[in-house]
All heavy atoms as TSV, in Angstrom:
chain	resi	resn	atom	element	x	y	z
A	1	MET	N	N	34.520	37.618	15.322
A	1	MET	CA	C	33.449	36.676	15.284
A	1	MET	C	C	32.580	36.766	16.531
A	1	MET	O	O	31.369	36.657	16.463
A	1	MET	CB	C	34.059	35.240	15.136
A	1	MET	CG	C	33.015	34.180	15.049
A	1	MET	SD	S	32.085	34.323	13.576
A	1	MET	CE	C	31.048	32.908	13.656
A	2	LYS	N	N	33.210	37.002	17.676
A	2	LYS	CA	C	32.484	37.096	18.943
A	2	LYS	C	C	31.587	38.330	18.943
A	2	LYS	O	O	30.491	38.292	19.448
A	2	LYS	CB	C	33.442	37.053	20.091
A	2	LYS	CG	C	32.744	36.966	21.432
A	2	LYS	CD	C	33.726	36.713	22.519
A	2	LYS	CE	C	32.958	36.345	23.776
A	2	LYS	NZ	N	33.718	35.696	24.749
A	3	ILE	N	N	32.076	39.418	18.330
A	3	ILE	CA	C	31.301	40.636	18.311
A	3	ILE	C	C	30.073	40.464	17.444
A	3	ILE	O	O	28.971	40.889	17.785
A	3	ILE	CB	C	32.164	41.814	17.798
A	3	ILE	CG1	C	33.251	42.113	18.775
A	3	ILE	CG2	C	31.310	43.062	17.573
A	3	ILE	CD1	C	34.274	43.126	18.262
A	4	ILE	N	N	30.198	39.756	16.291
A	4	ILE	CA	C	29.096	39.568	15.388
A	4	ILE	C	C	28.074	38.626	16.009
A	4	ILE	O	O	26.871	38.869	15.949
A	4	ILE	CB	C	29.582	39.047	14.039
A	4	ILE	CG1	C	30.390	40.108	13.285
A	4	ILE	CG2	C	28.435	38.559	13.171
A	4	ILE	CD1	C	30.947	39.690	12.013
A	5	SER	N	N	28.529	37.613	16.699
A	5	SER	CA	C	27.559	36.665	17.324
A	5	SER	C	C	26.816	37.344	18.453
A	5	SER	O	O	25.601	37.112	18.633
A	5	SER	CB	C	28.250	35.394	17.818
A	5	SER	OG	O	28.797	35.549	19.061
A	6	SER	N	N	27.476	38.231	19.203
A	6	SER	CA	C	26.763	38.946	20.269
A	6	SER	C	C	25.775	39.990	19.715
A	6	SER	O	O	24.687	40.145	20.226
A	6	SER	CB	C	27.738	39.617	21.243
A	6	SER	OG	O	28.435	40.681	20.592
A	7	SER	N	N	26.145	40.641	18.577
A	7	SER	CA	C	25.234	41.555	17.981
A	7	SER	C	C	24.063	40.797	17.325
A	7	SER	O	O	22.955	41.325	17.303
A	7	SER	CB	C	25.957	42.432	16.930
A	7	SER	OG	O	26.414	41.646	15.891
A	8	LEU	N	N	24.327	39.621	16.766
A	8	LEU	CA	C	23.277	38.816	16.210
A	8	LEU	C	C	22.251	38.376	17.308
A	8	LEU	O	O	21.044	38.429	17.098
A	8	LEU	CB	C	23.818	37.582	15.501
A	8	LEU	CG	C	22.812	36.640	14.862
A	8	LEU	CD1	C	22.071	37.378	13.757
A	8	LEU	CD2	C	23.513	35.443	14.258
A	9	ARG	N	N	22.778	38.012	18.467
A	9	ARG	CA	C	21.892	37.679	19.610
A	9	ARG	C	C	21.039	38.855	19.994
A	9	ARG	O	O	19.877	38.732	20.275
A	9	ARG	CB	C	22.697	37.231	20.793
A	9	ARG	CG	C	23.254	35.802	20.688
A	9	ARG	CD	C	23.928	35.424	21.970
A	9	ARG	NE	N	24.689	34.221	21.727
A	9	ARG	CZ	C	25.649	33.776	22.508
A	9	ARG	NH1	N	25.978	34.493	23.590
A	9	ARG	NH2	N	26.252	32.668	22.273
A	10	PHE	N	N	21.651	40.017	20.020
A	10	PHE	CA	C	20.934	41.240	20.377
A	10	PHE	C	C	19.834	41.537	19.391
A	10	PHE	O	O	18.699	41.878	19.740
A	10	PHE	CB	C	21.883	42.432	20.475
A	10	PHE	CG	C	21.210	43.725	20.762
A	10	PHE	CD1	C	20.662	44.024	21.985
A	10	PHE	CD2	C	21.071	44.692	19.724
A	10	PHE	CE1	C	20.024	45.183	22.243
A	10	PHE	CE2	C	20.404	45.890	19.981
A	10	PHE	CZ	C	19.896	46.126	21.229
A	11	VAL	N	N	20.102	41.434	18.101
A	11	VAL	CA	C	19.140	41.703	17.059
A	11	VAL	C	C	18.002	40.701	17.147
A	11	VAL	O	O	16.838	41.051	17.044
A	11	VAL	CB	C	19.798	41.676	15.636
A	11	VAL	CG1	C	18.760	41.644	14.539
A	11	VAL	CG2	C	20.726	42.849	15.511
A	12	LEU	N	N	18.319	39.419	17.308
A	12	LEU	CA	C	17.258	38.402	17.390
A	12	LEU	C	C	16.399	38.580	18.665
A	12	LEU	O	O	15.196	38.385	18.619
A	12	LEU	CB	C	17.868	36.983	17.339
A	12	LEU	CG	C	18.463	36.574	15.996
A	12	LEU	CD1	C	19.109	35.226	16.140
A	12	LEU	CD2	C	17.392	36.596	14.937
A	13	ALA	N	N	17.037	38.964	19.778
A	13	ALA	CA	C	16.270	39.186	21.004
A	13	ALA	C	C	15.357	40.360	20.839
A	13	ALA	O	O	14.184	40.331	21.249
A	13	ALA	CB	C	17.226	39.374	22.148
A	14	THR	N	N	15.869	41.441	20.213
A	14	THR	CA	C	15.050	42.621	20.010
A	14	THR	C	C	13.899	42.288	19.053
A	14	THR	O	O	12.729	42.708	19.321
A	14	THR	CB	C	15.908	43.755	19.406
A	14	THR	OG1	O	17.020	44.006	20.286
A	14	THR	CG2	C	15.134	45.006	19.272
A	15	ALA	N	N	14.159	41.576	17.993
A	15	ALA	CA	C	13.078	41.189	17.059
A	15	ALA	C	C	12.034	40.338	17.748
A	15	ALA	O	O	10.848	40.503	17.555
A	15	ALA	CB	C	13.672	40.488	15.865
A	16	GLY	N	N	12.514	39.395	18.610
A	16	GLY	CA	C	11.570	38.536	19.322
A	16	GLY	C	C	10.691	39.350	20.269
A	16	GLY	O	O	9.488	39.104	20.344
A	17	ILE	N	N	11.265	40.315	20.994
A	17	ILE	CA	C	10.474	41.129	21.894
A	17	ILE	C	C	9.475	41.953	21.116
A	17	ILE	O	O	8.311	42.074	21.525
A	17	ILE	CB	C	11.426	42.036	22.717
A	17	ILE	CG1	C	12.225	41.163	23.732
A	17	ILE	CG2	C	10.627	43.131	23.454
A	17	ILE	CD1	C	13.302	41.893	24.429
A	18	VAL	N	N	9.863	42.511	20.017
A	18	VAL	CA	C	8.924	43.318	19.210
A	18	VAL	C	C	7.779	42.483	18.703
A	18	VAL	O	O	6.594	42.883	18.752
A	18	VAL	CB	C	9.688	44.021	18.044
A	18	VAL	CG1	C	8.733	44.583	17.053
A	18	VAL	CG2	C	10.620	45.073	18.584
A	19	LEU	N	N	8.095	41.280	18.181
A	19	LEU	CA	C	7.051	40.383	17.677
A	19	LEU	C	C	6.100	39.950	18.766
A	19	LEU	O	O	4.880	39.889	18.586
A	19	LEU	CB	C	7.681	39.190	16.985
A	19	LEU	CG	C	8.354	39.470	15.667
A	19	LEU	CD1	C	9.068	38.192	15.156
A	19	LEU	CD2	C	7.417	39.980	14.652
A	20	VAL	N	N	6.620	39.609	19.921
A	20	VAL	CA	C	5.768	39.121	21.023
A	20	VAL	C	C	4.937	40.270	21.551
A	20	VAL	O	O	3.698	40.092	21.806
A	20	VAL	CB	C	6.630	38.508	22.164
A	20	VAL	CG1	C	5.806	38.303	23.407
A	20	VAL	CG2	C	7.219	37.187	21.711
A	21	SER	N	N	5.510	41.464	21.697
A	21	SER	CA	C	4.707	42.585	22.238
A	21	SER	C	C	3.632	42.984	21.225
A	21	SER	O	O	2.558	43.450	21.641
A	21	SER	CB	C	5.628	43.753	22.571
A	21	SER	OG	O	6.224	44.277	21.367
A	22	GLY	N	N	3.893	42.884	19.973
A	22	GLY	CA	C	2.864	43.192	18.946
A	22	GLY	C	C	1.772	42.160	18.952
A	22	GLY	O	O	0.603	42.480	18.681
A	23	GLY	N	N	2.098	40.927	19.240
A	23	GLY	CA	C	1.068	39.864	19.218
A	23	GLY	C	C	0.193	39.917	20.467
A	23	GLY	O	O	-0.933	39.373	20.485
A	24	LEU	N	N	0.654	40.496	21.545
A	24	LEU	CA	C	-0.145	40.536	22.769
A	24	LEU	C	C	-1.432	41.390	22.601
A	24	LEU	O	O	-2.435	41.066	23.187
A	24	LEU	CB	C	0.672	41.068	23.937
A	24	LEU	CG	C	1.780	40.172	24.430
A	24	LEU	CD1	C	2.556	40.862	25.531
A	24	LEU	CD2	C	1.262	38.847	24.908
A	25	ASN	N	N	-1.357	42.379	21.776
A	25	ASN	CA	C	-2.589	43.236	21.584
A	25	ASN	C	C	-3.655	42.456	20.761
A	25	ASN	O	O	-4.808	42.705	20.894
A	25	ASN	CB	C	-2.210	44.500	20.846
A	25	ASN	CG	C	-1.392	45.462	21.709
A	25	ASN	OD1	O	-1.509	45.386	22.926
A	25	ASN	ND2	N	-0.641	46.322	21.093
A	26	LEU	N	N	-3.231	41.521	19.958
A	26	LEU	CA	C	-4.146	40.769	19.147
A	26	LEU	C	C	-4.951	39.712	19.965
A	26	LEU	O	O	-5.982	39.234	19.517
A	26	LEU	CB	C	-3.433	40.083	17.995
A	26	LEU	CG	C	-2.676	40.969	17.071
A	26	LEU	CD1	C	-1.895	40.165	16.048
A	26	LEU	CD2	C	-3.596	41.937	16.342
A	27	VAL	N	N	-4.483	39.391	21.116
A	27	VAL	CA	C	-5.116	38.364	21.950
A	27	VAL	C	C	-6.341	38.844	22.692
A	27	VAL	O	O	-7.192	38.070	23.047
A	27	VAL	CB	C	-4.046	37.774	22.926
A	27	VAL	CG1	C	-4.640	36.744	23.870
A	27	VAL	CG2	C	-2.895	37.171	22.165
A	28	GLN	N	N	-6.489	40.133	22.822
A	28	GLN	CA	C	-7.620	40.659	23.563
A	28	GLN	C	C	-8.949	40.403	22.825
A	28	GLN	O	O	-8.981	40.471	21.616
A	28	GLN	CB	C	-7.414	42.173	23.744
A	28	GLN	CG	C	-6.216	42.518	24.556
A	28	GLN	CD	C	-5.958	44.012	24.672
A	28	GLN	OE1	O	-6.694	44.802	24.050
A	28	GLN	NE2	N	-4.961	44.411	25.446
A	29	ALA	N	N	-9.954	40.104	23.641
A	29	ALA	CA	C	-11.267	39.806	23.065
A	29	ALA	C	C	-11.934	41.078	22.531
A	29	ALA	O	O	-11.743	42.156	23.034
A	29	ALA	CB	C	-12.135	39.167	24.106
A	30	GLN	N	N	-12.715	40.911	21.505
A	30	GLN	CA	C	-13.465	42.020	20.945
A	30	GLN	C	C	-14.920	41.925	21.367
A	30	GLN	O	O	-15.490	40.855	21.594
A	30	GLN	CB	C	-13.407	41.979	19.433
A	30	GLN	CG	C	-12.006	42.119	18.883
A	30	GLN	CD	C	-11.980	42.038	17.346
A	30	GLN	OE1	O	-13.028	41.790	16.710
A	30	GLN	NE2	N	-10.836	42.198	16.774
A	31	GLY	N	N	-15.541	43.074	21.448
A	31	GLY	CA	C	-16.963	43.116	21.820
A	31	GLY	C	C	-17.816	42.659	20.652
A	31	GLY	O	O	-17.373	42.559	19.541
A	32	PRO	N	N	-19.101	42.489	20.929
A	32	PRO	CA	C	-19.989	42.099	19.813
A	32	PRO	C	C	-20.118	43.215	18.781
A	32	PRO	O	O	-20.150	44.362	19.104
A	32	PRO	CB	C	-21.336	41.818	20.492
A	32	PRO	CG	C	-21.288	42.577	21.760
A	32	PRO	CD	C	-19.824	42.638	22.172
A	33	GLY	N	N	-20.046	42.828	17.536
A	33	GLY	CA	C	-20.101	43.821	16.471
A	33	GLY	C	C	-21.496	44.274	16.150
A	33	GLY	O	O	-22.509	43.771	16.688
A	34	SER	N	N	-21.592	45.246	15.274
A	34	SER	CA	C	-22.893	45.804	14.902
A	34	SER	C	C	-23.486	45.073	13.698
A	34	SER	O	O	-24.533	45.442	13.194
A	34	SER	CB	C	-22.774	47.276	14.572
A	34	SER	OG	O	-21.922	47.423	13.453
A	35	GLY	N	N	-22.844	44.001	13.252
A	35	GLY	CA	C	-23.343	43.279	12.117
A	35	GLY	C	C	-23.052	43.968	10.790
A	35	GLY	O	O	-23.822	43.933	9.856
A	36	GLY	N	N	-21.935	44.682	10.759
A	36	GLY	CA	C	-21.548	45.432	9.554
A	36	GLY	C	C	-21.213	44.503	8.400
A	36	GLY	O	O	-21.530	43.317	8.371
A	37	PRO	N	N	-20.509	45.061	7.400
A	37	PRO	CA	C	-20.233	44.261	6.204
A	37	PRO	C	C	-19.259	43.141	6.540
A	37	PRO	O	O	-18.371	43.307	7.360
A	37	PRO	CB	C	-19.587	45.280	5.242
A	37	PRO	CG	C	-19.063	46.377	6.140
A	37	PRO	CD	C	-20.028	46.415	7.318
A	38	THR	N	N	-19.474	42.025	5.903
A	38	THR	CA	C	-18.584	40.898	6.123
A	38	THR	C	C	-17.352	41.055	5.206
A	38	THR	O	O	-17.443	41.526	4.102
A	38	THR	CB	C	-19.289	39.564	5.741
A	38	THR	OG1	O	-19.686	39.614	4.409
A	38	THR	CG2	C	-20.501	39.324	6.647
A	39	PRO	N	N	-16.159	40.679	5.735
A	39	PRO	CA	C	-14.966	40.828	4.910
A	39	PRO	C	C	-14.958	39.845	3.773
A	39	PRO	O	O	-15.587	38.771	3.839
A	39	PRO	CB	C	-13.837	40.500	5.916
A	39	PRO	CG	C	-14.461	39.711	6.953
A	39	PRO	CD	C	-15.907	40.108	7.062
A	40	THR	N	N	-14.271	40.200	2.730
A	40	THR	CA	C	-14.206	39.274	1.560
A	40	THR	C	C	-13.317	38.089	1.935
A	40	THR	O	O	-12.417	38.230	2.747
A	40	THR	CB	C	-13.619	40.029	0.339
A	40	THR	OG1	O	-12.321	40.491	0.679
A	40	THR	CG2	C	-14.490	41.187	-0.088
A	41	PRO	N	N	-13.494	36.961	1.320
A	41	PRO	CA	C	-12.693	35.776	1.678
A	41	PRO	C	C	-11.237	35.918	1.283
A	41	PRO	O	O	-10.400	35.188	1.762
A	41	PRO	CB	C	-13.343	34.616	0.890
A	41	PRO	CG	C	-14.434	35.196	0.070
A	41	PRO	CD	C	-14.571	36.640	0.414
A	42	THR	N	N	-10.903	36.876	0.412
A	42	THR	CA	C	-9.477	37.046	0.013
A	42	THR	C	C	-8.752	38.062	0.860
A	42	THR	O	O	-7.604	38.284	0.608
A	42	THR	CB	C	-9.420	37.468	-1.431
A	42	THR	OG1	O	-10.113	38.678	-1.627
A	42	THR	CG2	C	-10.003	36.406	-2.381
A	43	ALA	N	N	-9.390	38.645	1.865
A	43	ALA	CA	C	-8.717	39.590	2.736
A	43	ALA	C	C	-7.766	38.874	3.688
A	43	ALA	O	O	-8.206	38.173	4.591
A	43	ALA	CB	C	-9.731	40.383	3.519
A	44	VAL	N	N	-6.468	38.984	3.418
A	44	VAL	CA	C	-5.441	38.279	4.198
A	44	VAL	C	C	-4.552	39.296	4.892
A	44	VAL	O	O	-3.975	40.159	4.203
A	44	VAL	CB	C	-4.607	37.363	3.269
A	44	VAL	CG1	C	-3.530	36.696	4.047
A	44	VAL	CG2	C	-5.502	36.353	2.601
A	45	PRO	N	N	-4.380	39.225	6.215
A	45	PRO	CA	C	-3.454	40.160	6.851
A	45	PRO	C	C	-2.016	39.780	6.557
A	45	PRO	O	O	-1.643	38.639	6.609
A	45	PRO	CB	C	-3.766	39.976	8.361
A	45	PRO	CG	C	-4.347	38.597	8.434
A	45	PRO	CD	C	-5.076	38.348	7.157
A	46	ILE	N	N	-1.208	40.763	6.178
A	46	ILE	CA	C	0.189	40.499	5.862
A	46	ILE	C	C	1.109	41.029	6.922
A	46	ILE	O	O	2.325	41.012	6.770
A	46	ILE	CB	C	0.575	41.138	4.498
A	46	ILE	CG1	C	0.357	42.639	4.513
A	46	ILE	CG2	C	-0.251	40.484	3.372
A	46	ILE	CD1	C	0.925	43.306	3.342
A	47	ASP	N	N	0.585	41.493	8.063
A	47	ASP	CA	C	1.416	42.093	9.092
A	47	ASP	C	C	2.439	41.082	9.685
A	47	ASP	O	O	3.611	41.405	9.750
A	47	ASP	CB	C	0.552	42.632	10.196
A	47	ASP	CG	C	1.345	43.291	11.284
A	47	ASP	OD1	O	2.361	43.957	10.932
A	47	ASP	OD2	O	0.942	43.229	12.456
A	48	GLY	N	N	1.986	39.882	10.025
A	48	GLY	CA	C	2.901	38.902	10.612
A	48	GLY	C	C	3.950	38.426	9.629
A	48	GLY	O	O	5.162	38.292	9.942
A	49	GLY	N	N	3.548	38.187	8.385
A	49	GLY	CA	C	4.448	37.733	7.350
A	49	GLY	C	C	5.509	38.781	7.039
A	49	GLY	O	O	6.710	38.481	6.825
A	50	ALA	N	N	5.112	40.040	6.999
A	50	ALA	CA	C	6.073	41.093	6.647
A	50	ALA	C	C	7.126	41.210	7.719
A	50	ALA	O	O	8.324	41.421	7.436
A	50	ALA	CB	C	5.313	42.423	6.480
A	51	SER	N	N	6.754	41.117	9.018
A	51	SER	CA	C	7.729	41.210	10.063
A	51	SER	C	C	8.669	40.047	10.098
A	51	SER	O	O	9.853	40.180	10.366
A	51	SER	CB	C	7.084	41.372	11.426
A	51	SER	OG	O	6.211	40.272	11.703
A	52	LEU	N	N	8.157	38.841	9.735
A	52	LEU	CA	C	9.034	37.695	9.645
A	52	LEU	C	C	10.025	37.798	8.506
A	52	LEU	O	O	11.219	37.445	8.638
A	52	LEU	CB	C	8.212	36.385	9.515
A	52	LEU	CG	C	7.460	35.957	10.744
A	52	LEU	CD1	C	6.607	34.752	10.437
A	52	LEU	CD2	C	8.435	35.618	11.884
A	53	LEU	N	N	9.554	38.331	7.373
A	53	LEU	CA	C	10.456	38.565	6.251
A	53	LEU	C	C	11.519	39.607	6.573
A	53	LEU	O	O	12.679	39.441	6.179
A	53	LEU	CB	C	9.685	38.983	5.039
A	53	LEU	CG	C	8.872	37.877	4.280
A	53	LEU	CD1	C	8.020	38.481	3.199
A	53	LEU	CD2	C	9.830	36.864	3.735
A	54	LEU	N	N	11.141	40.609	7.312
A	54	LEU	CA	C	12.097	41.608	7.727
A	54	LEU	C	C	13.173	41.030	8.654
A	54	LEU	O	O	14.357	41.292	8.489
A	54	LEU	CB	C	11.392	42.825	8.425
A	54	LEU	CG	C	12.283	43.939	8.899
A	54	LEU	CD1	C	12.893	44.645	7.725
A	54	LEU	CD2	C	11.419	44.928	9.745
A	55	ALA	N	N	12.741	40.203	9.631
A	55	ALA	CA	C	13.696	39.614	10.537
A	55	ALA	C	C	14.618	38.641	9.770
A	55	ALA	O	O	15.831	38.567	10.032
A	55	ALA	CB	C	12.953	38.860	11.627
A	56	ALA	N	N	14.085	37.899	8.808
A	56	ALA	CA	C	14.888	36.981	7.995
A	56	ALA	C	C	15.892	37.772	7.168
A	56	ALA	O	O	17.038	37.359	6.990
A	56	ALA	CB	C	13.999	36.126	7.102
A	57	GLY	N	N	15.498	38.919	6.643
A	57	GLY	CA	C	16.407	39.758	5.837
A	57	GLY	C	C	17.524	40.279	6.704
A	57	GLY	O	O	18.683	40.361	6.225
A	58	VAL	N	N	17.244	40.672	7.915
A	58	VAL	CA	C	18.295	41.177	8.823
A	58	VAL	C	C	19.285	40.040	9.127
A	58	VAL	O	O	20.490	40.246	9.098
A	58	VAL	CB	C	17.676	41.725	10.125
A	58	VAL	CG1	C	18.730	41.973	11.164
A	58	VAL	CG2	C	16.976	43.023	9.815
A	59	GLY	N	N	18.785	38.874	9.432
A	59	GLY	CA	C	19.669	37.700	9.669
A	59	GLY	C	C	20.502	37.370	8.509
A	59	GLY	O	O	21.705	37.105	8.641
A	60	PHE	N	N	19.912	37.385	7.329
A	60	PHE	CA	C	20.664	37.034	6.089
A	60	PHE	C	C	21.757	38.096	5.859
A	60	PHE	O	O	22.862	37.760	5.473
A	60	PHE	CB	C	19.713	36.947	4.904
A	60	PHE	CG	C	20.385	36.502	3.642
A	60	PHE	CD1	C	20.837	35.219	3.487
A	60	PHE	CD2	C	20.541	37.433	2.595
A	60	PHE	CE1	C	21.439	34.794	2.322
A	60	PHE	CE2	C	21.122	37.003	1.405
A	60	PHE	CZ	C	21.588	35.699	1.298
A	61	GLY	N	N	21.410	39.361	6.085
A	61	GLY	CA	C	22.410	40.404	5.879
A	61	GLY	C	C	23.539	40.313	6.829
A	61	GLY	O	O	24.721	40.483	6.487
A	62	LEU	N	N	23.285	39.956	8.089
A	62	LEU	CA	C	24.337	39.781	9.086
A	62	LEU	C	C	25.198	38.572	8.723
A	62	LEU	O	O	26.417	38.600	8.920
A	62	LEU	CB	C	23.757	39.595	10.473
A	62	LEU	CG	C	23.234	40.868	11.128
A	62	LEU	CD1	C	22.506	40.520	12.413
A	62	LEU	CD2	C	24.320	41.815	11.347
A	63	LYS	N	N	24.618	37.495	8.183
A	63	LYS	CA	C	25.383	36.350	7.807
A	63	LYS	C	C	26.294	36.705	6.606
A	63	LYS	O	O	27.482	36.346	6.608
A	63	LYS	CB	C	24.471	35.191	7.355
A	63	LYS	CG	C	25.236	33.953	6.908
A	63	LYS	CD	C	24.311	32.940	6.318
A	63	LYS	CE	C	25.028	31.701	5.807
A	63	LYS	NZ	N	26.062	31.976	4.826
A	64	LYS	N	N	25.791	37.460	5.652
A	64	LYS	CA	C	26.599	37.890	4.528
A	64	LYS	C	C	27.751	38.803	4.999
A	64	LYS	O	O	28.833	38.694	4.514
A	64	LYS	CB	C	25.765	38.597	3.470
A	64	LYS	CG	C	24.876	37.667	2.690
A	64	LYS	CD	C	25.757	36.808	1.804
A	64	LYS	CE	C	24.932	36.039	0.826
A	64	LYS	NZ	N	25.724	35.240	-0.041
A	65	LEU	N	N	27.453	39.699	5.952
A	65	LEU	CA	C	28.492	40.570	6.507
A	65	LEU	C	C	29.550	39.747	7.158
A	65	LEU	O	O	30.808	40.016	6.979
A	65	LEU	CB	C	27.857	41.542	7.460
A	65	LEU	CG	C	28.817	42.537	8.108
A	65	LEU	CD1	C	29.394	43.490	7.044
A	65	LEU	CD2	C	28.031	43.315	9.187
A	66	CYS	N	N	29.172	38.719	7.938
A	66	CYS	CA	C	30.137	37.877	8.648
A	66	CYS	C	C	30.970	37.134	7.621
A	66	CYS	O	O	32.200	37.017	7.790
A	66	CYS	CB	C	29.377	36.902	9.576
A	66	CYS	SG	S	30.443	35.777	10.430
A	67	ASP	N	N	30.389	36.600	6.596
A	67	ASP	CA	C	31.116	35.826	5.570
A	67	ASP	C	C	32.073	36.731	4.824
A	67	ASP	O	O	33.191	36.353	4.487
A	67	ASP	CB	C	30.158	35.171	4.577
A	67	ASP	CG	C	29.364	34.030	5.200
A	67	ASP	OD1	O	29.781	33.554	6.287
A	67	ASP	OD2	O	28.348	33.634	4.607
A	68	HIS	N	N	31.667	37.979	4.578
A	68	HIS	CA	C	32.523	38.929	3.833
A	68	HIS	C	C	33.739	39.308	4.685
A	68	HIS	O	O	34.833	39.503	4.172
A	68	HIS	CB	C	31.690	40.158	3.451
A	68	HIS	CG	C	32.473	41.145	2.619
A	68	HIS	ND1	N	33.551	40.867	1.868
A	68	HIS	CD2	C	32.236	42.505	2.449
A	68	HIS	CE1	C	33.987	41.926	1.273
A	68	HIS	NE2	N	33.220	42.940	1.612
A	69	ARG	N	N	33.521	39.485	5.956
A	69	ARG	CA	C	34.682	39.854	6.846
A	69	ARG	C	C	35.664	38.684	7.059
A	69	ARG	O	O	36.814	38.934	7.311
A	69	ARG	CB	C	34.122	40.282	8.209
A	69	ARG	CG	C	33.479	41.659	8.131
A	69	ARG	CD	C	33.177	42.176	9.486
A	69	ARG	NE	N	32.504	43.440	9.398
A	69	ARG	CZ	C	32.342	44.249	10.433
A	69	ARG	NH1	N	32.826	43.924	11.593
A	69	ARG	NH2	N	31.730	45.401	10.200
A	70	LYS	N	N	35.201	37.478	6.819
A	70	LYS	CA	C	36.131	36.332	6.974
A	70	LYS	C	C	37.079	36.270	5.833
A	70	LYS	O	O	38.218	35.786	5.993
A	70	LYS	CB	C	35.339	35.029	7.040
A	70	LYS	CG	C	34.695	34.757	8.369
A	70	LYS	CD	C	33.999	33.426	8.379
A	70	LYS	CE	C	33.325	33.173	9.696
A	70	LYS	NZ	N	32.574	31.896	9.703
A	71	ARG	N	N	36.709	36.756	4.644
A	71	ARG	CA	C	37.586	36.722	3.465
A	71	ARG	C	C	38.609	37.754	3.530
A	71	ARG	O	O	39.136	38.470	4.010
A	71	ARG	CB	C	36.758	36.969	2.198
A	71	ARG	CG	C	36.048	35.742	1.777
A	71	ARG	CD	C	35.574	35.860	0.379
A	71	ARG	NE	N	34.263	36.446	0.367
A	71	ARG	CZ	C	33.756	37.152	-0.612
A	71	ARG	NH1	N	34.425	37.390	-1.694
A	71	ARG	NH2	N	32.564	37.612	-0.568
């Protein structure tokens, strides 16, 4: 149990670092545009949601692995 909890901490810490480092690039200001085409109102970025779903899947898999080893 102690090994799984320490590996879970490692995975969550790594996922947190990856998410934070990826978000830092988005904070930088952009220069004035050339007035190009405007994006459609349905254009939704899925980058953040996909990474959260991936992290949730890893956590769920580790929980299932832990429950399976207890039996």
